[in-house]
C-alpha positions in Angstrom: -33.8 25.6 51.4 -31.0 25.2 48.7 -28.9 28.3 47.9 -29.2 29.2 44.2 -26.3 29.6 41.8 -25.9 30.5 38.2 -22.9 29.5 36.0 -22.1 30.9 32.6 -19.6 28.5 30.9 -18.4 27.8 27.4 -20.0 24.6 25.9 -19.3 24.4 22.1 -19.0 21.5 19.7 -15.3 22.1 19.7 -14.6 23.0 23.3 -15.9 22.2 26.7 -14.3 24.4 29.4 -12.7 22.2 32.0 -12.9 24.8 34.6 -16.7 25.2 33.9 -17.1 21.4 34.4 -15.2 21.5 37.6 -17.1 24.5 38.9 -20.5 23.0 38.0 -19.5 19.7 39.8 -18.3 21.6 42.9 -21.5 23.6 43.2 -23.7 20.6 42.9 -21.7 18.7 45.4 -22.0 21.5 47.9 -25.7 21.4 47.6 -26.4 24.5 45.4 -29.4 24.6 43.0 -27.7 25.4 39.9 -28.8 27.0 36.8 -26.3 26.1 34.0 -26.1 28.7 31.2 -24.1 27.5 28.1 -22.2 29.9 25.8 -22.4 27.8 22.7 -20.0 29.5 20.4 -16.6 31.3 20.7 -18.4 34.5 19.6 -21.0 34.1 22.3 -18.4 33.5 24.9 -16.4 36.7 23.8 -19.6 38.7 23.7 -20.6 37.6 27.1 -17.1 38.7 28.5 -17.3 42.1 26.7 -20.9 42.7 28.0 -20.1 41.9 31.5 -16.6 43.3 31.8 -14.8 40.1 32.7 -11.6 38.5 31.2 -12.6 34.8 31.6 -15.5 32.2 31.9 -16.8 30.5 33.6 -18.5 33.1 35.6 -20.4 32.1 38.8 -23.2 34.0 40.6 -24.5 33.0 44.1 -28.0 34.2 44.9 -27.7 36.7 42.0 -24.4 38.2 43.2 -21.3 37.7 41.0 -18.6 35.7 42.6 -16.1 35.2 39.8 -14.5 32.3 38.3 -13.4 28.8 39.5 -10.6 30.0 41.7 -13.0 32.4 43.4 -15.6 29.7 44.0 -13.0 27.5 45.7 -11.9 30.6 47.8 -15.6 31.4 48.7 -16.1 27.7 49.8 -13.0 27.8 51.9 -11.3 25.0 50.0 -8.1 27.0 49.0 -6.3 26.6 45.7 -6.9 23.8 43.3 -4.8 20.8 44.3 -3.8 20.4 40.6 -1.9 23.9 40.9 1.2 24.6 42.7 3.8 22.2 44.2 2.9 18.5 44.7 4.6 15.2 45.4 1.6 13.3 43.9 3.4 12.3 40.6 6.3 10.5 42.5 4.1 9.2 45.1 2.0 7.6 42.3 5.1 6.2 40.6 6.7 4.7 43.7 3.5 3.2 45.0 2.8 1.6 41.6 6.3 0.3 41.1 6.4 -1.1 44.5 3.3 -3.1 43.9 4.6 -4.2 40.7 7.9 -5.5 42.4 5.6 -7.4 44.9 3.5 -9.1 42.3 6.4 -9.7 39.9 8.4 -11.4 42.8 5.4 -13.7 43.7 4.9 -14.5 40.0 8.6 -15.5 39.5 9.4 -17.1 42.9 6.1 -18.1 44.4 7.1 -16.2 47.6 7.7 -12.8 48.9 11.5 -12.2 48.8 12.3 -8.9 50.5 15.6 -8.6 48.8 14.1 -9.4 45.3 11.2 -6.9 45.9 13.7 -4.2 46.7 15.7 -5.0 43.6 12.6 -4.9 41.3 11.2 -1.8 43.0 14.3 0.2 42.3 14.7 -1.1 38.8 11.0 -0.6 37.9 11.1 2.9 39.4 14.2 3.7 37.3 12.5 2.5 34.2 9.2 4.5 34.9 11.1 7.8 35.9 13.3 7.2 32.7 10.1 7.0 30.7 8.7 10.4 32.3 11.9 12.1 31.1 12.1 10.5 27.8 8.5 11.4 26.7 9.4 15.1 26.8 13.2 15.4 26.5 13.1 19.2 25.9 11.0 19.9 28.9 13.0 17.7 31.1 16.4 18.9 30.1 15.3 22.5 30.7 14.6 21.7 34.2 17.7 19.4 34.7 20.3 21.7 33.5 19.3 24.3 36.2 20.8 22.1 39.0 22.8 19.1 37.7 26.5 20.0 37.9 27.6 17.9 34.8 24.6 19.0 32.6 25.5 22.6 33.3 28.9 22.0 31.7 27.8 19.7 28.8 24.1 20.1 28.2 23.7 16.8 26.0 24.5 14.9 29.2 21.0 15.7 30.4 19.5 13.5 27.6 22.1 11.0 28.2 21.1 10.7 31.8 17.5 9.9 30.9 18.5 7.0 28.7 21.0 5.7 31.3 18.3 5.7 33.9 15.7 3.9 31.8 18.3 1.5 30.1 20.0 0.8 33.5 16.6 -0.1 35.0 15.8 -2.5 32.1 19.1 -4.4 32.3 19.0 -4.4 36.1 15.7 -6.3 36.1 17.5 -9.3 34.6 21.0 -8.6 36.0 22.5 -8.3 32.6 25.9 -6.5 31.9 26.4 -5.9 35.5 30.0 -4.8 35.1 29.1 -2.0 32.7 25.7 -1.0 34.0 26.5 -0.8 37.8 29.6 1.5 37.6 27.7 3.9 35.0 24.6 4.0 37.2 26.7 4.6 40.3 28.7 7.4 38.6 25.6 9.3 37.2 23.6 8.9 40.4 26.5 10.2 42.6 26.8 13.3 40.4 23.0 13.7 40.6 22.9 13.4 44.5 25.7 15.9 44.8 24.0 18.2 42.4 20.7 18.1 44.3 22.5 18.4 47.7 24.4 21.5 46.5 21.4 23.2 44.9 18.9 22.5 47.8 20.8 22.3 51.0 23.9 24.4 50.3 22.7 27.1 47.9 19.0 27.0 49.2 17.6 27.3 45.7 13.9 26.9 45.1 13.6 24.7 42.1 11.4 22.1 40.5 12.6 18.5 40.2 13.1 17.1 36.7 12.8 13.6 38.1 9.3 13.0 36.6 10.0 15.0 33.3 9.2 18.4 32.1 6.7 20.6 33.6 7.1 19.0 37.0 5.3 20.5 40.0 7.6 18.4 42.3 9.8 20.6 44.4 13.6 19.7 44.1 14.6 18.3 47.4 14.4 15.0 49.4 12.6 13.0 46.7 15.2 14.0 44.1 18.0 13.0 46.5 16.3 9.7 47.3 16.0 8.8 43.5 19.7 9.1 43.2 20.5 7.4 46.4 18.3 4.4 45.4 20.2 4.2 42.1 23.5 4.3 43.8 22.4 1.5 46.2 21.2 -0.6 43.3 24.5 -0.3 41.5 26.5 -1.1 44.5 24.3 -4.1 45.3 24.6 -5.4 41.8 28.5 -5.3 42.0 28.4 -7.0 45.5 26.2 -9.8 44.0 28.3 -10.2 40.9 31.5 -10.3 42.9 
């Protein structure tokens, strides 16, 4: 026999509570028979909270006993914190996975074969472009995180914004191998400073920071991934100079 659950959540013409939707979906997927109670105005939602002495909705009841909100439901079901909260490498995994597949298909489209060297070149260049876009879409948020660990940005804050343009622009020009004798040295220089900054902050000072590599508000911990980003840029810059030489 299915367990019964009641959920009280805000469903108004202007606002559909995302936590209510997630809680309702989770209850149904776990086999509960759910009575879904809508709070259809902001006033009704506020009145419900005052009447029941709670600070938030949704509110969930299992077999008539109040459980709490979405977080309490996950805890009750033994699921732990919501995966969308806290530290996560998902943003960079998604970026690197997609740019790697883009590199493979672009190489096949242009050469009609799978050249490992060309795939590696395009993978790094595409990754630089996408990571640059992530930074440029929210320069204020990105620079706030970047200045916390980058050695040059701490001394000259505008450099944080410059870095984002260098990364995106460098990736664009590297795709076609344009202006190598200008692009490659600049990329090598900024990525070397970046690698040194990350190494100092994480492995020497043992600081617990978020990486600005995927832009502002990142949940990615500063560490190996951040160091890898800079090392990839360094390798690409050196490789371009070798090829041009």
